[in-house]
Structures are given as structure tokens and as C-alpha cells.
N, CA, C and O atoms as a GROMACS GRO file, in nm:
protein
  568
    1MET      N    1   0.084  -0.119   0.000
    1MET     CA    2   0.000   0.000   0.000
    1MET      C    3   0.089   0.125   0.000
    1MET      O    4   0.182   0.136   0.079
    2LEU      N    5   0.057   0.216  -0.089
    2LEU     CA    6   0.134   0.339  -0.100
    2LEU      C    7   0.077   0.448  -0.010
    2LEU      O    8  -0.040   0.445   0.028
    3GLY      N    9   0.162   0.544   0.022
    3GLY     CA   10   0.120   0.659   0.099
    3GLY      C   11   0.037   0.755   0.014
    3GLY      O   12  -0.008   0.720  -0.096
    4ARG      N   13   0.018   0.874   0.066
    4ARG     CA   14  -0.065   0.974   0.000
    4ARG      C   15   0.010   1.042  -0.113
    4ARG      O   16   0.128   1.075  -0.100
    5THR      N   17  -0.060   1.063  -0.224
    5THR     CA   18  -0.002   1.134  -0.338
    5THR      C   19  -0.008   1.284  -0.312
    5THR      O   20  -0.075   1.329  -0.218
    6ILE      N   21   0.060   1.360  -0.396
    6ILE     CA   22   0.063   1.505  -0.377
    6ILE      C   23  -0.077   1.566  -0.385
    6ILE      O   24  -0.105   1.665  -0.318
    7ALA      N   25  -0.164   1.507  -0.465
    7ALA     CA   26  -0.302   1.558  -0.477
    7ALA      C   27  -0.382   1.537  -0.349
    7ALA      O   28  -0.483   1.604  -0.327
    8GLU      N   29  -0.337   1.446  -0.265
    8GLU     CA   30  -0.408   1.415  -0.141
    8GLU      C   31  -0.352   1.489  -0.020
    8GLU      O   32  -0.399   1.471   0.092
    9LEU      N   33  -0.251   1.573  -0.042
    9LEU     CA   34  -0.183   1.642   0.068
    9LEU      C   35  -0.217   1.790   0.068
    9LEU      O   36  -0.248   1.848  -0.036
   10LYS      N   37  -0.210   1.851   0.188
   10LYS     CA   38  -0.229   1.995   0.198
   10LYS      C   39  -0.135   2.052   0.304
   10LYS      O   40  -0.091   1.981   0.395
   11ILE      N   41  -0.105   2.180   0.290
   11ILE     CA   42  -0.022   2.247   0.389
   11ILE      C   43  -0.091   2.237   0.525
   11ILE      O   44  -0.212   2.258   0.537
   12GLY      N   45  -0.013   2.203   0.626
   12GLY     CA   46  -0.065   2.186   0.761
   12GLY      C   47  -0.089   2.042   0.800
   12GLY      O   48  -0.103   2.011   0.918
   13ASP      N   49  -0.094   1.950   0.702
   13ASP     CA   50  -0.104   1.808   0.736
   13ASP      C   51   0.017   1.771   0.820
   13ASP      O   52   0.128   1.818   0.794
   14PHE      N   53  -0.003   1.688   0.922
   14PHE     CA   54   0.108   1.650   1.009
   14PHE      C   55   0.096   1.506   1.055
   14PHE      O   56  -0.010   1.445   1.046
   15ALA      N   57   0.207   1.454   1.105
   15ALA     CA   58   0.210   1.319   1.161
   15ALA      C   59   0.318   1.314   1.268
   15ALA      O   60   0.406   1.400   1.274
   16GLU      N   61   0.310   1.213   1.354
   16GLU     CA   62   0.408   1.192   1.459
   16GLU      C   63   0.447   1.044   1.466
   16GLU      O   64   0.370   0.956   1.428
   17PHE      N   65   0.567   1.021   1.515
   17PHE     CA   66   0.616   0.886   1.543
   17PHE      C   67   0.692   0.894   1.675
   17PHE      O   68   0.778   0.980   1.691
   18SER      N   69   0.660   0.805   1.770
   18SER     CA   70   0.726   0.806   1.901
   18SER      C   71   0.795   0.673   1.929
   18SER      O   72   0.748   0.567   1.888
   19LYS      N   73   0.907   0.683   2.001
   19LYS     CA   74   0.980   0.562   2.042
   19LYS      C   75   1.061   0.593   2.166
   19LYS      O   76   1.122   0.700   2.177
   20THR      N   77   1.061   0.500   2.260
   20THR     CA   78   1.149   0.510   2.376
   20THR      C   79   1.283   0.449   2.338
   20THR      O   80   1.289   0.334   2.292
   21VAL      N   81   1.389   0.525   2.356
   21VAL     CA   82   1.523   0.482   2.317
   21VAL      C   83   1.579   0.387   2.423
   21VAL      O   84   1.586   0.422   2.541
   22THR      N   85   1.617   0.268   2.380
   22THR     CA   86   1.672   0.168   2.471
   22THR      C   87   1.822   0.153   2.449
   22THR      O   88   1.878   0.199   2.350
   23GLU      N   89   1.886   0.087   2.544
   23GLU     CA   90   2.029   0.057   2.530
   23GLU      C   91   2.052  -0.028   2.406
   23GLU      O   92   2.150  -0.009   2.334
   24THR      N   93   1.962  -0.122   2.382
   24THR     CA   94   1.972  -0.207   2.263
   24THR      C   95   1.967  -0.123   2.136
   24THR      O   96   2.044  -0.148   2.042
   25ASP      N   97   1.877  -0.024   2.131
   25ASP     CA   98   1.869   0.064   2.014
   25ASP      C   99   2.004   0.132   1.988
   25ASP      O  100   2.049   0.138   1.873
   26VAL      N  101   2.067   0.182   2.093
   26VAL     CA  102   2.194   0.254   2.078
   26VAL      C  103   2.302   0.159   2.026
   26VAL      O  104   2.377   0.195   1.935
   27TYR      N  105   2.311   0.039   2.082
   27TYR     CA  106   2.413  -0.056   2.037
   27TYR      C  107   2.386  -0.105   1.895
   27TYR      O  108   2.479  -0.119   1.816
   28LEU      N  109   2.260  -0.132   1.863
   28LEU     CA  110   2.228  -0.175   1.727
   28LEU      C  111   2.261  -0.066   1.626
   28LEU      O  112   2.318  -0.093   1.520
   29PHE      N  113   2.225   0.059   1.658
   29PHE     CA  114   2.255   0.171   1.569
   29PHE      C  115   2.406   0.184   1.551
   29PHE      O  116   2.455   0.202   1.439
   30ALA      N  117   2.480   0.175   1.662
   30ALA     CA  118   2.627   0.184   1.654
   30ALA      C  119   2.682   0.077   1.561
   30ALA      O  120   2.771   0.104   1.480
   31GLY      N  121   2.629  -0.044   1.572
   31GLY     CA  122   2.676  -0.153   1.488
   31GLY      C  123   2.642  -0.134   1.342
   31GLY      O  124   2.724  -0.163   1.255
   32VAL      N  125   2.522  -0.086   1.315
   32VAL     CA  126   2.480  -0.068   1.176
   32VAL      C  127   2.562   0.041   1.107
   32VAL      O  128   2.605   0.023   0.993
   33VAL      N  129   2.584   0.152   1.175
   33VAL     CA  130   2.654   0.264   1.110
   33VAL      C  131   2.804   0.267   1.139
   33VAL      O  132   2.877   0.344   1.076
   34GLY      N  133   2.850   0.185   1.234
   34GLY     CA  134   2.992   0.181   1.266
   34GLY      C  135   3.040   0.293   1.356
   34GLY      O  136   3.160   0.322   1.359
   35ASP      N  137   2.950   0.358   1.429
   35ASP     CA  138   2.986   0.469   1.517
   35ASP      C  139   2.985   0.421   1.662
   35ASP      O  140   2.882   0.420   1.728
   36PHE      N  141   3.103   0.381   1.710
   36PHE     CA  142   3.117   0.332   1.847
   36PHE      C  143   3.181   0.438   1.937
   36PHE      O  144   3.257   0.405   2.028
   37ASN      N  145   3.150   0.563   1.911
   37ASN     CA  146   3.198   0.673   1.994
   37ASN      C  147   3.167   0.639   2.140
   37ASN      O  148   3.054   0.603   2.171
   38PRO      N  149   3.266   0.649   2.230
   38PRO     CA  150   3.241   0.612   2.370
   38PRO      C  151   3.134   0.698   2.437
   38PRO      O  152   3.079   0.658   2.540
   39ALA      N  153   3.105   0.815   2.383
   39ALA     CA  154   2.996   0.896   2.439
   39ALA      C  155   2.862   0.823   2.429
   39ALA      O  156   2.768   0.853   2.503
   40HIS      N  157   2.855   0.726   2.337
   40HIS     CA  158   2.731   0.650   2.316
   40HIS      C  159   2.735   0.511   2.379
   40HIS      O  160   2.631   0.461   2.423
   41VAL      N  161   2.852   0.449   2.385
   41VAL     CA  162   2.856   0.306   2.422
   41VAL      C  163   2.940   0.274   2.545
   41VAL      O  164   2.947   0.158   2.584
   42ASN      N  165   3.004   0.373   2.608
   42ASN     CA  166   3.090   0.345   2.722
   42ASN      C  167   3.050   0.434   2.840
   42ASN      O  168   3.083   0.553   2.843
   43GLU      N  169   2.978   0.376   2.935
   43GLU     CA  170   2.927   0.454   3.048
   43GLU      C  171   3.040   0.514   3.132
   43GLU      O  172   3.029   0.629   3.176
   44GLU      N  173   3.148   0.440   3.154
   44GLU     CA  174   3.259   0.493   3.234
   44GLU      C  175   3.318   0.618   3.168
   44GLU      O  176   3.344   0.717   3.236
   45TYR      N  177   3.337   0.613   3.038
   45TYR     CA  178   3.385   0.730   2.966
   45TYR      C  179   3.284   0.844   2.976
   45TYR      O  180   3.319   0.958   3.005
   46ALA      N  181   3.157   0.811   2.951
   46ALA     CA  182   3.052   0.913   2.944
   46ALA      C  183   3.030   0.984   3.077
   46ALA      O  184   2.986   1.099   3.079
   47LYS      N  185   3.060   0.919   3.188
   47LYS     CA  186   3.046   0.982   3.320
   47LYS      C  187   3.132   1.108   3.332
   47LYS      O  188   3.101   1.198   3.410
   48ASN      N  189   3.240   1.113   3.254
   48ASN     CA  190   3.332   1.227   3.261
   48ASN      C  191   3.306   1.333   3.154
   48ASN      O  192   3.383   1.427   3.141
   49THR      N  193   3.197   1.318   3.080
   49THR     CA  194   3.160   1.420   2.982
   49THR      C  195   3.064   1.519   3.047
   49THR      O  196   3.018   1.496   3.159
   50PHE      N  197   3.035   1.628   2.979
   50PHE     CA  198   2.942   1.725   3.038
   50PHE      C  199   2.799   1.674   3.042
   50PHE      O  200   2.714   1.736   3.107
   51PHE      N  201   2.769   1.562   2.974
   51PHE     CA  202   2.636   1.502   2.983
   51PHE      C  203   2.625   1.409   3.104
   51PHE      O  204   2.514   1.378   3.147
   52LYS      N  205   2.739   1.364   3.159
   52LYS     CA  206   2.747   1.278   3.278
   52LYS      C  207   2.694   1.138   3.259
   52LYS      O  208   2.691   1.059   3.353
   53THR      N  209   2.651   1.104   3.138
   53THR     CA  210   2.603   0.970   3.106
   53THR      C  211   2.606   0.953   2.955
   53THR      O  212   2.628   1.049   2.881
   54ARG      N  213   2.585   0.831   2.910
   54ARG     CA  214   2.583   0.808   2.765
   54ARG      C  215   2.464   0.880   2.702
   54ARG      O  216   2.359   0.898   2.765
   55ILE      N  217   2.482   0.919   2.579
   55ILE     CA  218   2.374   0.979   2.502
   55ILE      C  219   2.355   0.898   2.374
   55ILE      O  220   2.448   0.834   2.325
   56ALA      N  221   2.234   0.902   2.322
   56ALA     CA  222   2.206   0.835   2.195
   56ALA      C  223   2.267   0.915   2.081
   56ALA      O  224   2.287   1.036   2.092
   57HIS      N  225   2.296   0.848   1.973
   57HIS     CA  226   2.345   0.914   1.852
   57HIS      C  227   2.240   1.014   1.804
   57HIS      O  228   2.120   0.984   1.804
   58GLY      N  229   2.283   1.131   1.764
   58GLY     CA  230   2.189   1.229   1.711
   58GLY      C  231   2.112   1.177   1.590
   58GLY      O  232   1.994   1.204   1.574
   59MET      N  233   2.182   1.101   1.507
   59MET     CA  234   2.117   1.049   1.386
   59MET      C  235   2.017   0.939   1.417
   59MET      O  236   1.930   0.909   1.334
   60LEU      N  237   2.026   0.877   1.534
   60LEU     CA  238   1.923   0.781   1.574
   60LEU      C  239   1.790   0.855   1.591
   60LEU      O  240   1.687   0.810   1.541
   61SER      N  241   1.794   0.967   1.661
   61SER     CA  242   1.672   1.048   1.675
   61SER      C  243   1.624   1.100   1.541
   61SER      O  244   1.504   1.103   1.514
   62ALA      N  245   1.718   1.142   1.456
   62ALA     CA  246   1.680   1.190   1.323
   62ALA      C  247   1.612   1.080   1.243
   62ALA      O  248   1.526   1.107   1.159
   63GLY      N  249   1.649   0.956   1.268
   63GLY     CA  250   1.586   0.843   1.201
   63GLY      C  251   1.438   0.832   1.230
   63GLY      O  252   1.363   0.778   1.150
   64PHE      N  253   1.396   0.883   1.345
   64PHE     CA  254   1.253   0.879   1.378
   64PHE      C  255   1.173   0.972   1.286
   64PHE      O  256   1.056   0.948   1.259
   65ILE      N  257   1.238   1.078   1.237
   65ILE     CA  258   1.175   1.164   1.136
   65ILE      C  259   1.153   1.083   1.009
   65ILE      O  260   1.047   1.092   0.947
   66SER      N  261   1.253   1.006   0.971
   66SER     CA  262   1.240   0.920   0.853
   66SER      C  263   1.123   0.824   0.869
   66SER      O  264   1.049   0.800   0.773
   67ALA      N  265   1.105   0.768   0.988
   67ALA     CA  266   0.993   0.676   1.013
   67ALA      C  267   0.860   0.748   0.996
   67ALA      O  268   0.767   0.694   0.936
   68ALA      N  269   0.849   0.870   1.049
   68ALA     CA  270   0.724   0.945   1.037
   68ALA      C  271   0.693   0.976   0.891
   68ALA      O  272   0.578   0.967   0.848
   69ILE      N  273   0.795   1.012   0.815
   69ILE     CA  274   0.776   1.045   0.673
   69ILE      C  275   0.748   0.919   0.591
   69ILE      O  276   0.653   0.916   0.513
   70GLY      N  277   0.829   0.818   0.609
   70GLY     CA  278   0.820   0.698   0.526
   70GLY      C  279   0.703   0.607   0.558
   70GLY      O  280   0.659   0.529   0.473
   71MET      N  281   0.651   0.617   0.681
   71MET     CA  282   0.542   0.528   0.719
   71MET      C  283   0.409   0.600   0.739
   71MET      O  284   0.303   0.537   0.738
   72LYS      N  285   0.413   0.734   0.758
   72LYS     CA  286   0.289   0.806   0.790
   72LYS      C  287   0.257   0.920   0.695
   72LYS      O  288   0.147   0.924   0.639
   73LEU      N  289   0.350   1.015   0.675
   73LEU     CA  290   0.320   1.134   0.595
   73LEU      C  291   0.439   1.174   0.509
   73LEU      O  292   0.539   1.220   0.563
   74PRO      N  293   0.432   1.158   0.382
   74PRO     CA  294   0.322   1.105   0.302
   74PRO      C  295   0.301   0.955   0.316
   74PRO      O  296   0.192   0.905   0.290
   75GLY      N  297   0.407   0.880   0.359
   75GLY     CA  298   0.391   0.738   0.381
   75GLY      C  299   0.470   0.654   0.282
   75GLY      O  300   0.555   0.705   0.210
   76PRO      N  301   0.441   0.523   0.279
   76PRO     CA  302   0.516   0.430   0.194
   76PRO      C  303   0.524   0.475   0.048
   76PRO      O  304   0.425   0.520  -0.010
   77GLY      N  305   0.643   0.462  -0.008
   77GLY     CA  306   0.667   0.504  -0.146
   77GLY      C  307   0.730   0.642  -0.156
   77GLY      O  308   0.771   0.684  -0.264
   78THR      N  309   0.736   0.715  -0.044
   78THR     CA  310   0.796   0.848  -0.042
   78THR      C  311   0.947   0.837  -0.062
   78THR      O  312   1.011   0.747  -0.008
   79ILE      N  313   1.003   0.929  -0.139
   79ILE     CA  314   1.148   0.936  -0.160
   79ILE      C  315   1.201   1.059  -0.087
   79ILE      O  316   1.156   1.172  -0.110
   80TYR      N  317   1.296   1.035   0.002
   80TYR     CA  318   1.362   1.142   0.079
   80TYR      C  319   1.459   1.214  -0.014
   80TYR      O  320   1.547   1.151  -0.071
   81MET      N  321   1.444   1.345  -0.029
   81MET     CA  322   1.532   1.424  -0.115
   81MET      C  323   1.640   1.498  -0.035
   81MET      O  324   1.750   1.522  -0.085
   82GLY      N  325   1.607   1.535   0.088
   82GLY     CA  326   1.704   1.608   0.169
   82GLY      C  327   1.651   1.635   0.308
   82GLY      O  328   1.530   1.630   0.332
   83GLN      N  329   1.743   1.664   0.399
   83GLN     CA  330   1.707   1.693   0.538
   83GLN      C  331   1.809   1.789   0.595
   83GLN      O  332   1.929   1.769   0.580
   84GLU      N  333   1.762   1.894   0.659
   84GLU     CA  334   1.849   1.983   0.733
   84GLU      C  335   1.816   1.966   0.880
   84GLU      O  336   1.699   1.964   0.918
   85LEU      N  337   1.920   1.953   0.964
   85LEU     CA  338   1.900   1.927   1.106
   85LEU      C  339   1.985   2.019   1.192
   85LEU      O  340   2.095   2.059   1.154
   86LYS      N  341   1.932   2.050   1.309
   86LYS     CA  342   2.010   2.116   1.414
   86LYS      C  343   1.982   2.039   1.542
   86LYS      O  344   1.866   2.028   1.584
   87PHE      N  345   2.087   1.987   1.606
   87PHE     CA  346   2.070   1.914   1.732
   87PHE      C  347   2.068   2.015   1.846
   87PHE      O  348   2.159   2.097   1.860
   88LEU      N  349   1.965   2.009   1.929
   88LEU     CA  350   1.943   2.109   2.032
   88LEU      C  351   1.968   2.060   2.173
   88LEU      O  352   2.007   2.138   2.260
   89ALA      N  353   1.946   1.932   2.199
   89ALA     CA  354   1.961   1.876   2.334
   89ALA      C  355   1.991   1.727   2.321
   89ALA      O  356   1.953   1.664   2.223
   90PRO      N  357   2.059   1.670   2.422
   90PRO     CA  358   2.092   1.528   2.414
   90PRO      C  359   1.969   1.440   2.436
   90PRO      O  360   1.873   1.479   2.503
   91VAL      N  361   1.975   1.321   2.377
   91VAL     CA  362   1.875   1.216   2.403
   91VAL      C  363   1.948   1.109   2.482
   91VAL      O  364   2.052   1.058   2.439
   92ARG      N  365   1.892   1.074   2.596
   92ARG     CA  366   1.952   0.973   2.683
   92ARG      C  367   1.875   0.842   2.672
   92ARG      O  368   1.759   0.840   2.632
   93ILE      N  369   1.942   0.734   2.706
   93ILE     CA  370   1.875   0.604   2.710
   93ILE      C  371   1.757   0.614   2.806
   93ILE      O  372   1.772   0.662   2.919
   94GLY      N  373   1.641   0.569   2.762
   94GLY     CA  374   1.518   0.579   2.841
   94GLY      C  375   1.430   0.696   2.802
   94GLY      O  376   1.313   0.699   2.840
   95ASP      N  377   1.484   0.791   2.727
   95ASP     CA  378   1.401   0.903   2.680
   95ASP      C  379   1.303   0.854   2.574
   95ASP      O  380   1.335   0.767   2.493
   96THR      N  381   1.185   0.912   2.575
   96THR     CA  382   1.087   0.886   2.469
   96THR      C  383   1.092   1.003   2.373
   96THR      O  384   1.065   1.118   2.410
   97VAL      N  385   1.127   0.974   2.249
   97VAL     CA  386   1.142   1.077   2.146
   97VAL      C  387   1.020   1.071   2.054
   97VAL      O  388   0.980   0.964   2.008
   98THR      N  389   0.962   1.188   2.029
   98THR     CA  390   0.851   1.199   1.934
   98THR      C  391   0.895   1.287   1.819
   98THR      O  392   0.931   1.403   1.837
   99ALA      N  393   0.891   1.229   1.699
   99ALA     CA  394   0.921   1.303   1.577
   99ALA      C  395   0.792   1.364   1.524
   99ALA      O  396   0.691   1.295   1.513
  100HIS      N  397   0.796   1.492   1.493
  100HIS     CA  398   0.682   1.565   1.438
  100HIS      C  399   0.718   1.610   1.297
  100HIS      O  400   0.826   1.666   1.276
  101VAL      N  401   0.631   1.585   1.201
  101VAL     CA  402   0.652   1.632   1.064
  101VAL      C  403   0.524   1.703   1.018
  101VAL      O  404   0.414   1.653   1.039
  102GLU      N  405   0.540   1.819   0.956
  102GLU     CA  406   0.425   1.897   0.910
  102GLU      C  407   0.455   1.959   0.775
  102GLU      O  408   0.562   2.018   0.755
  103ILE      N  409   0.362   1.945   0.683
  103ILE     CA  410   0.381   2.000   0.548
  103ILE      C  411   0.377   2.152   0.554
  103ILE      O  412   0.281   2.211   0.603
  104SER      N  413   0.484   2.215   0.502
  104SER     CA  414   0.491   2.361   0.501
  104SER      C  415   0.488   2.419   0.360
  104SER      O  416   0.453   2.535   0.342
  105GLU      N  417   0.525   2.339   0.259
  105GLU     CA  418   0.521   2.385   0.120
  105GLU      C  419   0.488   2.266   0.030
  105GLU      O  420   0.525   2.152   0.059
  106ILE      N  421   0.418   2.295  -0.079
  106ILE     CA  422   0.386   2.192  -0.179
  106ILE      C  423   0.421   2.247  -0.316
  106ILE      O  424   0.380   2.357  -0.352
  107ASN      N  425   0.499   2.171  -0.393
  107ASN     CA  426   0.531   2.205  -0.531
  107ASN      C  427   0.476   2.093  -0.619
  107ASN      O  428   0.542   1.991  -0.641
  108THR      N  429   0.355   2.112  -0.668
  108THR     CA  430   0.287   2.009  -0.746
  108THR      C  431   0.361   1.978  -0.875
  108THR      O  432   0.371   1.861  -0.914
  109GLU      N  433   0.414   2.081  -0.942
  109GLU     CA  434   0.484   2.060  -1.069
  109GLU      C  435   0.603   1.966  -1.056
  109GLU      O  436   0.628   1.884  -1.145
  110LYS      N  437   0.677   1.977  -0.947
  110LYS     CA  438   0.796   1.894  -0.927
  110LYS      C  439   0.767   1.772  -0.839
  110LYS      O  440   0.857   1.691  -0.813
  111ASN      N  441   0.642   1.757  -0.793
  111ASN     CA  442   0.605   1.649  -0.701
  111ASN      C  443   0.696   1.648  -0.578
  111ASN      O  444   0.753   1.545  -0.541
  112ARG      N  445   0.709   1.766  -0.516
  112ARG     CA  446   0.794   1.781  -0.398
  112ARG      C  447   0.713   1.848  -0.287
  112ARG      O  448   0.629   1.934  -0.312
  113ILE      N  449   0.741   1.806  -0.165
  113ILE     CA  450   0.686   1.877  -0.050
  113ILE      C  451   0.799   1.903   0.050
  113ILE      O  452   0.893   1.825   0.063
  114ARG      N  453   0.785   2.014   0.119
  114ARG     CA  454   0.877   2.049   0.227
  114ARG      C  455   0.802   2.030   0.356
  114ARG      O  456   0.686   2.070   0.370
  115LEU      N  457   0.868   1.966   0.451
  115LEU     CA  458   0.807   1.943   0.582
  115LEU      C  459   0.892   2.008   0.690
  115LEU      O  460   1.015   1.995   0.689
  116THR      N  461   0.828   2.077   0.782
  116THR     CA  462   0.895   2.120   0.904
  116THR      C  463   0.910   1.995   0.989
  116THR      O  464   0.814   1.920   1.006
  117THR      N  465   1.028   1.973   1.043
  117THR     CA  466   1.054   1.852   1.121
  117THR      C  467   1.119   1.889   1.254
  117THR      O  468   1.204   1.977   1.260
  118TYR      N  469   1.078   1.820   1.359
  118TYR     CA  470   1.147   1.835   1.487
  118TYR      C  471   1.117   1.714   1.574
  118TYR      O  472   1.020   1.642   1.551
  119CYS      N  473   1.201   1.695   1.674
  119CYS     CA  474   1.179   1.588   1.771
  119CYS      C  475   1.177   1.648   1.911
  119CYS      O  476   1.251   1.742   1.940
  120THR      N  477   1.092   1.593   1.995
  120THR     CA  478   1.084   1.633   2.135
  120THR      C  479   1.108   1.511   2.223
  120THR      O  480   1.090   1.398   2.179
  121ASN      N  481   1.147   1.537   2.347
  121ASN     CA  482   1.156   1.427   2.443
  121ASN      C  483   1.027   1.420   2.525
  121ASN      O  484   0.933   1.494   2.499
  122GLN      N  485   1.025   1.331   2.622
  122GLN     CA  486   0.904   1.308   2.701
  122GLN      C  487   0.862   1.430   2.783
  122GLN      O  488   0.750   1.436   2.833
  123ASN      N  489   0.952   1.528   2.799
  123ASN     CA  490   0.919   1.650   2.872
  123ASN      C  491   0.875   1.763   2.779
  123ASN      O  492   0.852   1.876   2.824
  124GLY      N  493   0.864   1.733   2.650
  124GLY     CA  494   0.826   1.835   2.553
  124GLY      C  495   0.940   1.923   2.507
  124GLY      O  496   0.919   2.018   2.432
  125GLU      N  497   1.062   1.893   2.550
  125GLU     CA  498   1.180   1.971   2.512
  125GLU      C  499   1.223   1.931   2.371
  125GLU      O  500   1.235   1.812   2.340
  126LYS      N  501   1.246   2.031   2.285
  126LYS     CA  502   1.294   2.002   2.150
  126LYS      C  503   1.438   1.952   2.158
  126LYS      O  504   1.524   2.016   2.218
  127VAL      N  505   1.463   1.837   2.096
  127VAL     CA  506   1.598   1.782   2.093
  127VAL      C  507   1.663   1.800   1.957
  127VAL      O  508   1.786   1.798   1.946
  128LEU      N  509   1.583   1.816   1.853
  128LEU     CA  510   1.636   1.852   1.722
  128LEU      C  511   1.529   1.923   1.641
  128LEU      O  512   1.409   1.908   1.666
  129ASP      N  513   1.575   2.000   1.544
  129ASP     CA  514   1.487   2.084   1.465
  129ASP      C  515   1.539   2.085   1.321
  129ASP      O  516   1.659   2.067   1.298
  130GLY      N  517   1.449   2.104   1.226
  130GLY     CA  518   1.494   2.112   1.088
  130GLY      C  519   1.380   2.108   0.989
  130GLY      O  520   1.265   2.138   1.022
  131TYR      N  521   1.414   2.071   0.866
  131TYR     CA  522   1.312   2.053   0.764
  131TYR      C  523   1.357   1.945   0.667
  131TYR      O  524   1.476   1.914   0.657
  132ALA      N  525   1.261   1.888   0.597
  132ALA     CA  526   1.289   1.783   0.499
  132ALA      C  527   1.224   1.819   0.366
  132ALA      O  528   1.123   1.888   0.362
  133MET      N  529   1.285   1.770   0.259
  133MET     CA  530   1.227   1.780   0.125
  133MET      C  531   1.207   1.637   0.077
  133MET      O  532   1.300   1.557   0.078
  134VAL      N  533   1.084   1.606   0.035
  134VAL     CA  534   1.053   1.470  -0.009
  134VAL      C  535   0.969   1.472  -0.136
  134VAL      O  536   0.909   1.574  -0.171
  135SER      N  537   0.966   1.358  -0.202
  135SER     CA  538   0.880   1.337  -0.318
  135SER      C  539   0.779   1.229  -0.280
  135SER      O  540   0.816   1.113  -0.264
  136PRO      N  541   0.651   1.267  -0.267
  136PRO     CA  542   0.551   1.167  -0.229
  136PRO      C  543   0.529   1.067  -0.341
  136PRO      O  544   0.565   1.093  -0.456
  137PRO      N  545   0.470   0.952  -0.310
  137PRO     CA  546   0.445   0.852  -0.414
  137PRO      C  547   0.350   0.908  -0.520
  137PRO      O  548   0.265   0.992  -0.492
  138LYS      N  549   0.367   0.858  -0.641
  138LYS     CA  550   0.276   0.896  -0.750
  138LYS      C  551   0.165   0.792  -0.758
  138LYS      O  552   0.184   0.676  -0.723
  139ALA      N  553   0.050   0.836  -0.804
  139ALA     CA  554  -0.063   0.744  -0.820
  139ALA      C  555  -0.027   0.636  -0.920
  139ALA      O  556   0.037   0.665  -1.022
  140PRO      N  557  -0.066   0.511  -0.894
  140PRO     CA  558  -0.037   0.404  -0.989
  140PRO      C  559  -0.103   0.432  -1.124
  140PRO      O  560  -0.214   0.484  -1.130
  141LYS      N  561  -0.031   0.398  -1.230
  141LYS     CA  562  -0.088   0.415  -1.365
  141LYS      C  563  -0.186   0.302  -1.390
  141LYS      O  564  -0.159   0.186  -1.360
  142SER      N  565  -0.302   0.339  -1.446
  142SER     CA  566  -0.402   0.234  -1.471
  142SER      C  567  -0.401   0.186  -1.613
  142SER      O  568  -0.479   0.098  -1.649
   0.00000   0.00000   0.00000
């Protein structure tokens, strides 16, 4: 099943995706991308950083934006064209991150939409901010 086509979308449409970050998530992400920075995987090291504990990879949280876009808005079949991000606060193991995506521009001629994107933690604090450019799925040819 494909997501919504550009004709089915309007400015202001939004979606969210939430996930509680686990230690397993951090280790799996580190293994997949090859980023074993001790700030993420070594508690003894992390105790001496200004965060005082391990933090999740910033791109792990950014991945939740991808989930919201690829599975909800516009949904399956969407092609990610670009993403701009600014990391605002750390995500710690046990934090619940909610990715918010909202359509801010539609270019029907190019089949492109721009979405305002950000993630918050369980306290409502923004942990990252940015925007994405995507191409929603096209209607199947009959």
C-alpha cells in the first residue's frame, strides 16, 4: 500500500512517530553505522563528559523523522530528497522521542513537499529541529 499522493496532501497536514530509546537501540545503531563513539557506548567514559552519562546518537533520533515520513506522511513510497538538522539537546537512554513532521510547502509541478521537522523528548523539550524535502508517491498508472 502506498502513501498519499501530492493531490491528497495539503499544507498543515502533520504526523508523529514516538519511540522510547533503549540501550539495545543505541548498540544496534552503533553496529549498523559503525559509530562506536564512547559517548554512546561506554558509560565509564561518558560519566566524565558534560552530559554525565551516555547519550544516543543524534542520527538515531533523526531516524525517527524518517519513520514518520516513510510510514505516515506522506507514507510508503515516499522518496527522501534532503534533510536539514540542528541538534538542540541530548537524548539519553530511556528518553521517549517523538518526531513531528508537518507539510509547510507543496510544489505540485515537481512532485515535492517540504516538511517542518522536529523531535521532542518526554518533557516536551525540542531535541532537534529542521526541515525535509521529499517526493511523495505517485498514483499508480491504470
